[in-house]
MIVOPA-361859 format. One record per residue (C-alpha): residue in three letters; x, y, z. Coordinates in steps of 0.2 Angstrom, whole numbers, padded with zeros to 4 digits, always signed. Layout:
ALAXYZ/...
***
This chain:
MET-0199+0585-0067/SER-0209+0584-0051/LYS-0201+0577-0035/GLN-0217+0578-0026/GLY-0231+0566-0024/PRO-0245+0568-0037/TRP-0259+0575-0026/SER-0248+0585-0014/PHE-0251+0604-0011/HIS-0236+0616-0014/TRP-0237+0633-0005/SER-0223+0639-0016/LEU-0233+0635-0032/HIS-0248+0643-0024/LEU-0238+0659-0020/LYS-0231+0658-0038/SER-0248+0657-0045/SER-0255+0671-0034/LEU-0241+0682-0040/LYS-0245+0677-0058/TYR-0263+0682-0055/PHE-0258+0699-0048/VAL-0247+0703-0064/LEU-0261+0697-0075/MET-0273+0709-0065/LEU-0262+0723-0069/TRP-0261+0718-0087/VAL-0280+0718-0087/CYS-0282+0735-0081/GLY-0270+0741-0095/PHE-0280+0731-0107/VAL-0297+0739-0102/LEU-0290+0757-0101/GLY-0283+0756-0118/ALA-0296+0745-0127/ALA-0308+0760-0130/GLN-0296+0769-0140/VAL-0290+0756-0152/ASP-0303+0742-0153/PRO-0315+0742-0168/GLN-0327+0731-0158/PRO-0329+0739-0141/ALA-0343+0727-0136/LEU-0333+0711-0140/SER-0317+0719-0132/THR-0327+0723-0116/VAL-0333+0705-0114/ILE-0315+0698-0117/ALA-0307+0710-0105/SER-0321+0707-0092/SER-0319+0689-0094/ILE-0300+0690-0091/GLY-0303+0700-0076/ARG-0316+0688-0069/LEU-0304+0674-0072/VAL-0291+0681-0061/ILE-0304+0680-0047/ALA-0312+0664-0052/GLN-0296+0654-0053/ALA-0293+0655-0035/ALA-0310+0647-0032/GLU-0314+0628-0033/PRO-0325+0623-0048/THR-0344+0625-0044/ALA-0349+0613-0057/SER-0340+0601-0069/GLY-0343+0586-0081/GLU-0336+0575-0095/GLN-0350+0577-0108/LEU-0357+0591-0119/ARG-0374+0592-0127/ILE-0372+0602-0143/ASN-0389+0606-0151/GLY-0395+0589-0144/ARG-0380+0579-0149/LEU-0371+0571-0134/VAL-0352+0570-0135/ASN-0338+0567-0123/GLY-0329+0583-0118/ALA-0323+0590-0101/TRP-0331+0607-0095/GLN-0330+0617-0079/GLN-0339+0631-0071/ARG-0330+0643-0059/ARG-0342+0656-0052/GLU-0349+0664-0067/LEU-0336+0658-0079/ILE-0339+0642-0090/GLY-0324+0634-0099/ILE-0323+0619-0111/ALA-0307+0609-0113/ASP-0298+0615-0128/GLY-0297+0598-0136/ALA-0316+0596-0135/ILE-0320+0613-0142/ALA-0309+0610-0157/THR-0315+0592-0160/HIS-0334+0594-0158/LEU-0336+0612-0164/GLY-0322+0615-0176/VAL-0315+0629-0167/ASP-0297+0632-0173/LEU-0283+0634-0159/GLY-0270+0647-0165/SER-0252+0649-0160/THR-0249+0657-0143/LEU-0234+0660-0132/SER-0245+0663-0117/PRO-0252+0648-0107/THR-0266+0659-0100/GLN-0273+0665-0117/GLN-0278+0655-0132/PRO-0282+0664-0149/VAL-0296+0655-0158/THR-0303+0656-0175/TRP-0322+0652-0178/PHE-0332+0662-0191/ILE-0322+0678-0190/PRO-0323+0691-0204/PRO-0308+0692-0216/ASN-0293+0702-0211/GLN-0299+0702-0193/PRO-0287+0695-0179/SER-0291+0679-0169/LEU-0302+0679-0154/PRO-0292+0678-0138/LEU-0300+0667-0125/PRO-0293+0666-0107/THR-0288+0649-0101/TRP-0285+0640-0085/HIS-0279+0623-0080/HIS-0287+0610-0068/GLN-0283+0591-0067/ASN-0273+0590-0082/ASN-0286+0599-0093/ARG-0284+0616-0100/TYR-0301+0625-0101/LEU-0305+0640-0113/ASP-0317+0653-0106/ILE-0331+0653-0119/ALA-0339+0669-0114/PRO-0332+0679-0130/LEU-0339+0665-0141/VAL-0356+0665-0132/ARG-0357+0684-0134/GLN-0352+0685-0152/HIS-0362+0670-0158/GLY-0378+0670-0147/TRP-0375+0653-0139/GLN-0386+0648-0125/VAL-0376+0638-0111/THR-0384+0629-0097/PRO-0375+0617-0085/GLN-0387+0602-0082/GLY-0379+0590-0069/SER-0363+0583-0077/VAL-0368+0588-0094/LEU-0365+0606-0102/ASP-0380+0610-0113/LEU-0375+0621-0128/LYS-0388+0628-0140/LEU-0381+0636-0155/PRO-0393+0646-0166/PRO-0400+0635-0180/SER-0391+0636-0196/GLN-0394+0630-0214/ILE-0383+0626-0229/MET-0389+0638-0242/ALA-0378+0632-0256/ILE-0362+0623-0260/ARG-0349+0629-0272/GLN-0334+0620-0280/GLY-0318+0628-0286/ARG-0302+0620-0293/GLN-0286+0626-0286/THR-0268+0623-0291/TRP-0265+0612-0276/GLY-0282+0602-0276/ASP-0300+0606-0274/ARG-0311+0618-0264/LEU-0329+0617-0258/VAL-0337+0632-0250/LEU-0353+0630-0240/ASP-0363+0645-0238/LEU-0372+0646-0221/SER-0386+0656-0214/GLN-0377+0655-0197/ALA-0361+0650-0189/ALA-0361+0631-0186/GLY-0350+0618-0178/TRP-0343+0604-0188/GLN-0333+0588-0186/VAL-0322+0578-0198/SER-0318+0560-0199/PRO-0305+0554-0212/ALA-0303+0536-0218/ALA-0294+0527-0233/ASN-0297+0538-0248/SER-0312+0547-0240/ILE-0316+0561-0229/THR-0333+0563-0219/VAL-0338+0581-0214/THR-0353+0583-0203/VAL-0360+0601-0201/ASP-0372+0606-0188/ALA-0384+0614-0201/ALA-0398+0607-0211/MET-0398+0607-0230/GLU-0414+0607-0240/GLU-0416+0593-0253/SER-0418+0606-0267/ALA-0401+0614-0262/ILE-0393+0597-0262/LYS-0400+0594-0280/ARG-0394+0610-0286/PHE-0376+0606-0283/GLN-0368+0596-0296/LEU-0350+0590-0292/VAL-0338+0591-0306/PRO-0327+0575-0302/ASN-0308+0575-0306/ARG-0293+0566-0300/THR-0292+0575-0283/LEU-0311+0575-0278/LYS-0319+0559-0286/SER-0336+0560-0278/LEU-0347+0568-0265/ASN-0362+0561-0256/ILE-0374+0572-0246/SER-0387+0568-0233/SER-0396+0579-0222/ASN-0409+0580-0208/ALA-0417+0594-0198/GLN-0401+0598-0188/ARG-0386+0590-0197/THR-0379+0588-0214/THR-0365+0574-0218/LEU-0354+0576-0233/THR-0344+0561-0238/LEU-0330+0565-0250/THR-0321+0551-0260/VAL-0303+0558-0263/ALA-0287+0552-0271/GLU-0274+0543-0261/HIS-0263+0554-0249/LEU-0275+0568-0249/GLN-0282+0577-0233/SER-0294+0591-0228/HIS-0291+0608-0221/ILE-0307+0615-0215/TRP-0309+0633-0210/SER-0322+0646-0208/LEU-0326+0664-0212/ALA-0340+0677-0207/GLN-0349+0691-0217/PRO-0355+0681-0225/ASN-0354+0664-0215/ARG-0344+0651-0225/LEU-0337+0634-0221/VAL-0322+0630-0233/ILE-0316+0613-0236/ASP-0299+0612-0245/ILE-0293+0595-0251/ARG-0275+0595-0254/PRO-0259+0584-0250/ASP-0252+0597-0238/ALA-0266+0601-0227/LEU-0257+0603-0210/GLN-0257+0621-0204/PRO-0241+0626-0194/LYS-0244+0632-0176/GLU-0235+0633-0160/ILE-0245+0633-0143/LEU-0237+0636-0126/TRP-0250+0624-0118/ALA-0244+0626-0100/GLU-0228+0632-0092/GLY-0214+0619-0097/MET-0225+0611-0111/GLN-0225+0618-0128/PHE-0234+0610-0144/GLN-0229+0613-0162/GLN-0235+0606-0178/ARG-0226+0610-0195/TYR-0218+0602-0210/ILE-0200+0598-0211/SER-0191+0596-0227/LEU-0179+0582-0230/ASN-0171+0578-0247/GLY-0184+0587-0257/GLN-0199+0579-0247/ARG-0210+0586-0234/PHE-0215+0577-0218/PRO-0229+0583-0206/VAL-0221+0583-0189/HIS-0230+0586-0172/THR-0219+0589-0157/LEU-0222+0591-0138/THR-0207+0599-0130/LEU-0205+0597-0111/GLU-0194+0606-0099/PRO-0190+0591-0087/THR-0181+0602-0074/ARG-0198+0611-0070/SER-0206+0605-0054/ASP-0224+0607-0061/VAL-0222+0594-0075/ALA-0221+0575-0073/LEU-0217+0561-0086/LEU-0222+0544-0081/PRO-0223+0527-0090/LEU-0241+0520-0091/MET-0249+0503-0094/ALA-0265+0499-0102/PHE-0272+0491-0086/PRO-0267+0494-0068/ASN-0257+0481-0059/GLN-0253+0470-0074/ALA-0242+0470-0089/SER-0254+0462-0101/GLY-0268+0469-0111/ILE-0270+0483-0124/LYS-0282+0497-0126/PRO-0286+0512-0138/PRO-0274+0526-0133/GLY-0288+0537-0130/ASP-0294+0525-0116/LEU-0277+0527-0108/VAL-0278+0546-0108/GLN-0295+0545-0100/GLN-0290+0532-0087/TRP-0275+0541-0081/ARG-0281+0558-0084/THR-0265+0564-0093/ALA-0262+0582-0099/ALA-0253+0574-0114/PHE-0248+0556-0120/ILE-0238+0547-0133/ASN-0237+0529-0136/GLY-0222+0519-0130/GLY-0214+0503-0133/PHE-0217+0487-0143/PHE-0229+0473-0138/ASN-0236+0457-0146/ARG-0253+0461-0153/ASN-0259+0443-0152/ASN-0256+0439-0134/GLN-0255+0458-0129/LEU-0239+0456-0119/PRO-0225+0469-0118/LEU-0209+0467-0128/GLY-0197+0478-0120/ALA-0192+0488-0105/VAL-0205+0497-0094/ARG-0199+0503-0077/TYR-0210+0513-0065/ASN-0204+0519-0049/ASN-0189+0507-0048/ARG-0201+0493-0052/TRP-0198+0482-0068/ILE-0216+0480-0076/SER-0207+0473-0091/GLY-0188+0470-0093/PRO-0177+0474-0108/ILE-0174+0462-0122/LEU-0161+0460-0136/ASP-0150+0475-0129/ARG-0162+0487-0138/GLY-0162+0506-0135/ALA-0171+0513-0120/VAL-0173+0530-0111/GLY-0172+0532-0092/TRP-0176+0547-0082/ASP-0179+0554-0064/ASP-0189+0567-0056/GLN-0175+0580-0056/GLY-0174+0581-0075/ASN-0160+0569-0078/VAL-0162+0559-0094/MET-0151+0545-0102/MET-0153+0535-0118/ASP-0143+0520-0123/ARG-0144+0502-0127/LEU-0150+0493-0112/ALA-0148+0475-0105/LEU-0152+0467-0089/ARG-0139+0454-0084/ALA-0146+0442-0071/THR-0141+0425-0064/VAL-0149+0413-0051/THR-0139+0401-0040/ALA-0146+0385-0033/ASN-0137+0369-0026/GLN-0121+0378-0030/GLN-0125+0380-0049/THR-0127+0396-0057/PHE-0139+0399-0072/PRO-0142+0414-0083/ILE-0159+0422-0082/ASP-0163+0428-0100/THR-0179+0439-0097/LEU-0188+0447-0084/ASN-0207+0450-0085/SER-0207+0448-0104/GLY-0218+0442-0118/TYR-0202+0438-0127/VAL-0199+0420-0127/LYS-0183+0410-0129/ALA-0176+0394-0123/GLY-0168+0396-0105/ILE-0175+0404-0089/ALA-0187+0418-0088/ARG-0192+0427-0071/TYR-0209+0434-0067/THR-0213+0445-0052/ASP-0229+0452-0045/SER-0226+0467-0056/TRP-0231+0456-0071/GLY-0248+0453-0062/ALA-0256+0442-0050/GLN-0253+0426-0060/TYR-0243+0419-0075/THR-0251+0409-0089/THR-0239+0398-0099/LEU-0233+0405-0115/VAL-0225+0389-0123/ASN-0228+0370-0122/ASN-0220+0360-0108/GLU-0214+0374-0097/THR-0207+0370-0079/VAL-0212+0383-0067/VAL-0203+0386-0051/THR-0211+0396-0037/VAL-0199+0406-0026/GLN-0204+0414-0009/ASN-0192+0421+0004/ASN-0177+0416-0007/GLN-0182+0397-0006/VAL-0191+0386-0019/SER-0208+0382-0013/HIS-0215+0373-0028/GLN-0210+0365-0044/ARG-0223+0361-0058/SER-0221+0353-0075/LEU-0235+0360-0086/GLY-0242+0355-0103/THR-0250+0365-0117/ALA-0247+0384-0119/GLY-0261+0394-0112/GLN-0269+0380-0102/ASP-0261+0383-0085/THR-0261+0398-0074/ILE-0249+0399-0059/PRO-0251+0413-0045/ILE-0236+0424-0043/PRO-0232+0426-0024/THR-0232+0444-0017/GLY-0214+0448-0014/GLY-0208+0432-0023/TYR-0207+0427-0041/LEU-0208+0413-0053/LEU-0194+0405-0063/VAL-0200+0398-0079/LEU-0189+0385-0088/ARG-0192+0383-0107/SER-0183+0369-0116/PHE-0171+0368-0101/ASN-0176+0352-0092/SER-0158+0348-0087/ALA-0159+0363-0075/ALA-0175+0357-0066/SER-0167+0346-0054/ALA-0157+0360-0046/PHE-0173+0369-0041/SER-0181+0356-0030/PRO-0193+0362-0016/GLY-0184+0368-0001/THR-0168+0374-0011/ALA-0161+0390-0006/ILE-0160+0403-0020/GLY-0148+0417-0024/LEU-0152+0430-0036/ASN-0140+0443-0044/GLN-0146+0457-0056/GLN-0138+0472-0064/THR-0142+0484-0079/GLN-0129+0487-0092/PRO-0124+0500-0093/SER-0125+0501-0074/SER-0129+0520-0075/PHE-0147+0515-0079/GLU-0149+0509-0061/GLN-0151+0527-0055/PHE-0166+0530-0065/PRO-0183+0525-0057/HIS-0192+0526-0074/VAL-0187+0517-0090/MET-0196+0515-0107/GLY-0188+0503-0120/ALA-0191+0502-0139/GLY-0178+0504-0152/PRO-0168+0506-0162/LEU-0158+0520-0155/LEU-0157+0534-0168/LEU-0145+0547-0161/SER-0131+0548-0149/GLN-0121+0564-0146/GLY-0129+0571-0161/LYS-0123+0557-0173/ILE-0134+0544-0181/VAL-0131+0527-0173/LEU-0144+0517-0181/ASP-0139+0498-0180/SER-0154+0487-0183/GLN-0145+0471-0183/ARG-0137+0474-0166/GLU-0154+0477-0158/GLY-0162+0462-0166/PHE-0173+0471-0179/ASN-0175+0464-0197/ARG-0170+0473-0213/SER-0188+0476-0218/PHE-0192+0485-0202/VAL-0178+0497-0204/GLU-0181+0501-0222/GLY-0200+0501-0221/GLN-0209+0518-0223/ALA-0222+0521-0209/PRO-0228+0534-0196/ARG-0216+0536-0182/SER-0215+0541-0163/VAL-0199+0546-0156/PHE-0192+0552-0139/GLY-0179+0565-0142/LEU-0167+0575-0131/THR-0159+0592-0135/PRO-0142+0598-0129/SER-0151+0609-0116/GLY-0160+0595-0109/GLN-0177+0598-0117/ILE-0188+0582-0121/LYS-0196+0582-0138/LEU-0210+0569-0139/THR-0212+0568-0158/THR-0223+0560-0171/ILE-0220+0560-0190/GLN-0234+0556-0202/ASN-0234+0551-0220/ARG-0224+0562-0231/VAL-0233+0574-0243/GLY-0240+0563-0257/GLY-0232+0547-0250/SER-0229+0535-0235/GLY-0220+0538-0219/PRO-0202+0540-0215/THR-0189+0526-0214/LEU-0179+0525-0198/ALA-0164+0534-0207/GLU-0176+0548-0212/THR-0183+0548-0194/ALA-0166+0551-0187/GLN-0162+0565-0199/ILE-0178+0574-0195/LEU-0174+0573-0176/GLN-0158+0581-0180/LYS-0167+0595-0188/LEU-0177+0597-0172/ASP-0160+0600-0163/CYS-0160+0583-0155/THR-0143+0575-0151/GLU-0151+0560-0143/ALA-0166+0550-0150/LEU-0175+0534-0147/ASN-0188+0526-0159/LEU-0204+0521-0151/ASP-0217+0510-0158/GLY-0224+0517-0174/GLY-0236+0513-0188/SER-0254+0512-0182/SER-0248+0513-0164/SER-0241+0531-0167/SER-0252+0543-0156/LEU-0249+0560-0148/TYR-0263+0567-0137/LEU-0264+0584-0130/GLY-0278+0590-0119/GLY-0288+0575-0123/GLN-0287+0577-0142/LEU-0277+0565-0153/ILE-0266+0577-0163/ASN-0257+0567-0176/ARG-0271+0557-0183/HIS-0290+0553-0182/PRO-0295+0542-0167/SER-0303+0529-0179/THR-0286+0526-0187/ALA-0276+0523-0170/ALA-0273+0505-0165/ARG-0274+0498-0147/ILE-0258+0499-0137/ASN-0250+0491-0122/ASN-0241+0506-0114/GLY-0236+0524-0116/LEU-0229+0539-0108/GLY-0240+0551-0099/ILE-0237+0569-0095/PHE-0245+0577-0080/LEU-0246+0593-0072/THR-0239+0588-0055/HIS-0254+0592-0044/THR-0264+0579-0054/ALA-0251+0565-0058/SER-0258+0547-0056/THR-0251+0537-0042/HIS-0247+0521-0051/PRO-0247+0514-0069/
***
């Protein structure tokens, strides 16, 4: 993990990158010299080799144009793009989401194989890549050349004009695993998919004549129950009603151009992508007790100096509030992101530990599991408590919570890390303001939510709940003593902490104990999508999401622990799950469709160090 500031410049990294470009240039020379002898598509191979060669030169230059929007045949969508000299790149998540370009497996962070209307039995198309401000851009020159795209930067928008396409016919074929629809196209065309409960909507950037729509008659069955088709001059939308637990795998072929929609219970396609040095993505099925679970994993090398992991909040400088996870990704400009700990969805307050740069934004509760880490790659997982006391007028009282939405009778403390002000959470609170280790004010308040008290910078509030007997000890002018210590004390050395729970694995063994961490039985036995922070014996961090099993619901917590063992993790912490479970990479939500992802309060952001955000 990075020890440097997020915007600082490293000559060592620059030198390392320059050497990498030199090696890449040598490889390019070999590629160009050998290509004419073996490549059956010399024209395409030339543009790829030329593009890679130009990339070596262009990477050393600053972007000449960039933006956050694409216009695809008149359709304006969000998506990062960048121009470097004559090269134009589109962020990998954007080109996959808005055009349907399939990103294949790769062990090279500087080259991304893609599949998009390629003839059968031909290899994927390798696109050179580069990284900038936590985005990975794919050089689109090979796609432009092969498919006749017209590409024009227009201010902050990249205008893409693809040759007009038409859906000539639709064919249906019953398979042993489900149903298949084949769309015959006059030209290659982009597509987008949007799943919902028992339905899948596929939008194709191609027109379909009314006569062709009428010619197709769906044969309904238990898998594919109905199909509605609507079309205009540029776009056709297919809305499929499907059986429960079914998903779509959409892929393309050329010669002739076809778009294939497979409806099946096991639609996930295994892949492994080295997205950046020290950051590897993998998706696959993991079998457990005769059932298969779709698992997405982002593996980090925390000892690398060019990768940083930081806790993030939905809103800067305050603990409260929730946002869609995609908004956090855009706000903090992360390379990758996974949702974090629990929160109260009603009052939007955190329920568990969040520590950033030694500052407790939210304190731990109920001795639940937490993970702490530093910038040198050290990581620790355990059940975490924060034991604190306050002394006034020779009386010592326990402090139950720090900066927390968790409410109980006793004393809670709120610092300016909570925000600029505190709003009462229960009726009849007594709020004591402490500045310079001395009581400055004491207020007795009424109905919850009706009173707001400023939190002094560098000071704090003590909130007494159902504890009126202690109020007399905190009269104005009283000197205050404060003592605070984490348990275990080894958590003190870690500037960053994320709490959730329950703890799943410790030293390779399942240590699930829901009652000890204050979770009810239904939470533990329930089946739901999961997010997990895992750690391997070699120190690799595995940020993992697990979705619904094939033909059923998500894993229980016991099943989640066993799956993490299969991922070679010896330590694992359950994060918030269900509709909150979200894993982003390159601006793309990997494990589910954005429309199904709930708003969240906090998460974990992964940054390439020269672009890490400065505060959560």
